[in-house]
C-alpha positions as a Markdown table, in Angstrom:
| # | Residue | x | y | z |
|---|---|---|---|---|
| 1 | Met | 39.2 | 7.4 | -101.9 |
| 2 | Thr | 39.9 | 9.1 | -98.6 |
| 3 | Asp | 40.3 | 7.4 | -95.1 |
| 4 | Val | 37.2 | 6.2 | -93.3 |
| 5 | Thr | 37.3 | 6.4 | -89.5 |
| 6 | Gly | 36.1 | 3.6 | -87.5 |
| 7 | Leu | 34.0 | 4.5 | -84.4 |
| 8 | Val | 33.3 | 2.1 | -81.5 |
| 9 | Leu | 30.7 | 3.2 | -79.0 |
| 10 | Ala | 31.9 | 1.6 | -75.8 |
| 11 | Ala | 31.3 | 3.9 | -72.9 |
| 12 | Gly | 28.5 | 2.2 | -71.1 |
| 13 | Ala | 28.7 | 0.6 | -67.5 |
| 14 | Gly | 26.9 | -2.4 | -68.9 |
| 15 | Arg | 24.2 | -2.0 | -66.1 |
| 16 | Arg | 21.8 | -5.1 | -67.5 |
| 17 | Phe | 24.8 | -7.0 | -68.1 |
| 18 | Gly | 26.4 | -6.4 | -64.7 |
| 19 | Arg | 29.7 | -4.9 | -65.9 |
| 20 | Pro | 31.4 | -2.9 | -68.7 |
| 21 | Lys | 30.6 | -4.9 | -72.0 |
| 22 | Ala | 33.8 | -3.5 | -73.6 |
| 23 | Ala | 35.8 | -5.7 | -71.4 |
| 24 | Val | 33.6 | -8.9 | -71.8 |
| 25 | Glu | 35.5 | -11.7 | -73.7 |
| 26 | Ile | 34.3 | -14.2 | -76.4 |
| 27 | Asp | 36.7 | -16.9 | -77.6 |
| 28 | Gly | 39.5 | -15.0 | -75.6 |
| 29 | Glu | 38.9 | -11.7 | -77.2 |
| 30 | Arg | 37.6 | -8.7 | -75.4 |
| 31 | Phe | 34.5 | -6.9 | -77.3 |
| 32 | Val | 36.4 | -3.8 | -77.7 |
| 33 | Asp | 39.4 | -5.6 | -79.3 |
| 34 | Arg | 37.0 | -7.4 | -81.6 |
| 35 | Ala | 35.1 | -4.2 | -82.6 |
| 36 | Val | 38.5 | -2.6 | -83.4 |
| 37 | Arg | 39.8 | -5.6 | -85.4 |
| 38 | Val | 36.3 | -5.8 | -87.4 |
| 39 | Leu | 36.5 | -2.1 | -88.3 |
| 40 | Arg | 40.2 | -2.3 | -89.4 |
| 41 | Glu | 39.7 | -5.6 | -91.3 |
| 42 | Gly | 36.8 | -3.8 | -93.0 |
| 43 | Gly | 38.7 | -0.9 | -94.2 |
| 44 | Cys | 38.5 | 1.8 | -91.6 |
| 45 | Ser | 41.6 | 3.8 | -90.6 |
| 46 | Pro | 41.9 | 5.4 | -88.2 |
| 47 | Val | 39.7 | 3.6 | -85.4 |
| 48 | Val | 38.6 | 5.6 | -82.6 |
| 49 | Ile | 37.0 | 4.1 | -79.2 |
| 50 | Val | 34.8 | 6.2 | -77.0 |
| 51 | Ser | 35.1 | 5.1 | -73.6 |
| 52 | Gly | 33.3 | 6.3 | -70.4 |
| 53 | Ala | 32.7 | 3.9 | -67.6 |
| 54 | Leu | 36.0 | 2.1 | -68.3 |
| 55 | Arg | 39.1 | 3.6 | -69.9 |
| 56 | Leu | 40.2 | 1.4 | -72.8 |
| 57 | Ser | 43.3 | 1.0 | -74.7 |
| 58 | Val | 43.5 | -1.1 | -77.8 |
| 59 | Pro | 46.6 | -1.2 | -80.0 |
| 60 | Gly | 45.7 | 0.3 | -83.5 |
| 61 | Ala | 43.0 | 2.6 | -82.1 |
| 62 | Ser | 42.9 | 6.0 | -80.1 |
| 63 | Glu | 40.7 | 6.5 | -77.0 |
| 64 | Val | 38.2 | 9.5 | -76.6 |
| 65 | His | 36.8 | 9.8 | -73.3 |
| 66 | Asn | 33.2 | 10.8 | -72.7 |
| 67 | Ala | 33.1 | 12.3 | -69.3 |
| 68 | Asp | 29.3 | 12.5 | -69.6 |
| 69 | Trp | 28.9 | 8.8 | -70.5 |
| 70 | Glu | 26.2 | 8.3 | -67.7 |
| 71 | Ser | 23.8 | 10.4 | -69.5 |
| 72 | Gly | 23.4 | 7.9 | -72.1 |
| 73 | Leu | 24.6 | 6.6 | -75.6 |
| 74 | Ala | 23.5 | 10.1 | -77.2 |
| 75 | Ser | 26.4 | 11.8 | -75.6 |
| 76 | Thr | 28.9 | 9.0 | -76.5 |
| 77 | Phe | 27.7 | 9.2 | -80.2 |
| 78 | Arg | 28.3 | 13.0 | -80.0 |
| 79 | Ala | 31.9 | 12.8 | -78.4 |
| 80 | Gly | 32.8 | 10.1 | -81.1 |
| 81 | Leu | 31.5 | 12.3 | -84.1 |
| 82 | Ala | 33.5 | 15.2 | -82.8 |
| 83 | Ala | 36.8 | 13.1 | -82.8 |
| 84 | Val | 36.2 | 12.2 | -86.4 |
| 85 | Thr | 38.9 | 13.9 | -88.8 |
| 86 | Thr | 37.9 | 12.1 | -91.9 |
| 87 | Asp | 35.2 | 12.6 | -94.4 |
| 88 | Ala | 33.2 | 9.6 | -93.3 |
| 89 | Val | 32.8 | 7.4 | -90.3 |
| 90 | Val | 31.5 | 3.9 | -89.9 |
| 91 | Ile | 30.1 | 3.4 | -86.4 |
| 92 | Val | 29.3 | 0.2 | -84.3 |
| 93 | Pro | 28.5 | -0.3 | -80.8 |
| 94 | Val | 30.8 | -2.6 | -78.8 |
| 95 | Asp | 28.2 | -4.9 | -77.7 |
| 96 | Thr | 27.7 | -6.5 | -81.3 |
| 97 | Pro | 30.5 | -9.0 | -81.4 |
| 98 | Trp | 29.3 | -11.0 | -84.1 |
| 99 | Leu | 29.4 | -8.3 | -87.0 |
| 100 | Gly | 31.8 | -9.2 | -89.7 |
| 101 | Ala | 34.4 | -7.1 | -91.4 |
| 102 | Asp | 32.5 | -7.7 | -94.8 |
| 103 | Ser | 29.6 | -5.6 | -93.4 |
| 104 | Val | 32.0 | -2.6 | -93.0 |
| 105 | Arg | 33.5 | -3.3 | -96.3 |
| 106 | Arg | 29.9 | -3.0 | -97.8 |
| 107 | Val | 28.9 | 0.3 | -96.4 |
| 108 | Ile | 32.2 | 1.7 | -97.3 |
| 109 | Ala | 31.6 | 0.4 | -100.9 |
| 110 | Ala | 28.1 | 2.1 | -100.8 |
| 111 | Trp | 30.0 | 5.5 | -99.8 |
| 112 | Val | 32.6 | 5.1 | -102.4 |
| 113 | Ala | 29.6 | 4.4 | -105.0 |
| 114 | Gly | 28.1 | 7.9 | -103.8 |
| 115 | Ala | 26.0 | 7.0 | -100.7 |
| 116 | Glu | 26.1 | 9.8 | -98.2 |
| 117 | Val | 24.6 | 7.6 | -95.4 |
| 118 | Ala | 24.5 | 3.9 | -95.4 |
| 119 | Thr | 23.5 | 1.2 | -92.9 |
| 120 | Gly | 23.8 | -2.5 | -93.0 |
| 121 | Thr | 20.4 | -4.4 | -93.0 |
| 122 | Tyr | 19.8 | -7.9 | -91.9 |
| 123 | Gly | 16.3 | -9.5 | -92.7 |
| 124 | Gly | 15.4 | -6.0 | -94.4 |
| 125 | Lys | 15.8 | -4.2 | -91.0 |
| 126 | Arg | 18.4 | -1.4 | -90.5 |
| 127 | Arg | 21.1 | -2.4 | -87.9 |
| 128 | His | 24.9 | -1.9 | -87.8 |
| 129 | Pro | 27.2 | -0.9 | -89.1 |
| 130 | Val | 26.3 | 2.7 | -89.9 |
| 131 | Leu | 28.2 | 5.2 | -92.2 |
| 132 | Leu | 27.8 | 8.8 | -92.1 |
| 133 | Thr | 29.4 | 11.4 | -94.0 |
| 134 | Arg | 30.9 | 14.8 | -92.7 |
| 135 | Pro | 28.1 | 16.9 | -94.0 |
| 136 | His | 25.7 | 15.0 | -91.7 |
| 137 | Phe | 27.6 | 14.8 | -88.6 |
| 138 | Ala | 26.1 | 18.1 | -86.9 |
| 139 | Thr | 22.6 | 17.1 | -87.7 |
| 140 | Ala | 22.9 | 13.6 | -86.4 |
| 141 | Ala | 24.7 | 14.6 | -83.2 |
| 142 | Ser | 21.8 | 17.2 | -82.6 |
| 143 | Leu | 19.2 | 14.5 | -83.2 |
| 144 | Ala | 20.8 | 12.0 | -80.8 |
| 145 | Glu | 19.1 | 11.7 | -77.5 |
| 146 | Gly | 19.3 | 9.5 | -74.4 |
| 147 | Glu | 20.1 | 5.9 | -75.4 |
| 148 | Gln | 19.7 | 6.7 | -79.2 |
| 149 | Gly | 22.6 | 7.7 | -81.4 |
| 150 | Ala | 22.3 | 7.6 | -85.4 |
| 151 | Arg | 18.7 | 6.2 | -85.2 |
| 152 | Pro | 16.6 | 9.5 | -84.9 |
| 153 | Phe | 18.8 | 10.9 | -87.9 |
| 154 | Leu | 18.3 | 7.7 | -89.9 |
| 155 | Ser | 14.5 | 8.0 | -89.2 |
| 156 | Ala | 14.3 | 11.6 | -89.9 |
| 157 | His | 16.1 | 11.3 | -93.5 |
| 158 | Pro | 15.1 | 8.2 | -94.9 |
| 159 | Asp | 15.7 | 9.6 | -98.2 |
| 160 | Leu | 19.5 | 9.9 | -97.7 |
| 161 | Val | 19.9 | 6.2 | -96.4 |
| 162 | Val | 21.1 | 3.6 | -98.6 |
| 163 | Glu | 20.4 | 0.1 | -97.2 |
| 164 | Val | 23.1 | -2.5 | -97.6 |
| 165 | Pro | 22.2 | -6.2 | -97.1 |
| 166 | Cys | 24.5 | -7.8 | -94.9 |
| 167 | Asp | 22.7 | -11.0 | -93.9 |
| 168 | Asp | 25.6 | -13.3 | -95.1 |
| 169 | Thr | 28.2 | -11.2 | -93.2 |
| 170 | Gly | 27.7 | -11.8 | -89.7 |
| 171 | Ser | 25.0 | -10.8 | -87.1 |
| 172 | Pro | 23.9 | -7.6 | -85.5 |
| 173 | Phe | 22.8 | -9.4 | -82.5 |
| 174 | Asp | 23.7 | -7.3 | -79.5 |
| 175 | Val | 24.6 | -8.6 | -75.9 |
| 176 | Asp | 22.5 | -6.9 | -73.2 |
| 177 | Gln | 22.7 | -9.9 | -70.6 |
| 178 | Pro | 25.1 | -12.7 | -69.8 |
| 179 | Glu | 22.8 | -15.2 | -71.3 |
| 180 | Asp | 23.1 | -13.2 | -74.7 |
| 181 | Leu | 26.9 | -14.7 | -74.8 |
| 182 | Ala | 25.3 | -17.8 | -76.2 |
| 183 | Gly | 25.0 | -16.0 | -79.5 |
| 184 | Pro | 22.3 | -15.3 | -82.1 |
| 185 | Gly | 19.8 | -17.9 | -82.5 |
| 186 | Ala | 20.5 | -19.4 | -79.1 |
| 187 | Thr | 17.6 | -20.4 | -77.0 |
């Protein structure tokens, strides 16, 4: 098995949140540090962070700066894919702090078993993490638009996608506003 890059999409300014979410902390850990840790514990090496609104430094990860970050998630996704040197990449957005390392392990296991594209599912719905193999990087990058990264590619190529149940590994709940810090299922 060759290495799998972990890719953290962390370039946004967090406009709805009020500040860049990469620097937000839960239990004393910044979102970006948490995402890097989950990817590493899940089996990814190397780990790449795509920054933008905020420059980011995390031990054990390299940073790629997306100068065009204000144009949306698609440019961050493309910058990240361009930095990947391995045959596969596992992608997570920085604002999903409840993802678990087991979800990363499971999508990597799907790749080892032959999947070219894999995505974690929760309640039967496709969410993160997403694994792509190198033959699909260019197409996935070309289909990314605005605030969508891998989703247009996954929708256009459902026959390639291996869905990996991850319900018991954590939660894909994303933090958009400060009240979301209460966590998944909070009311």
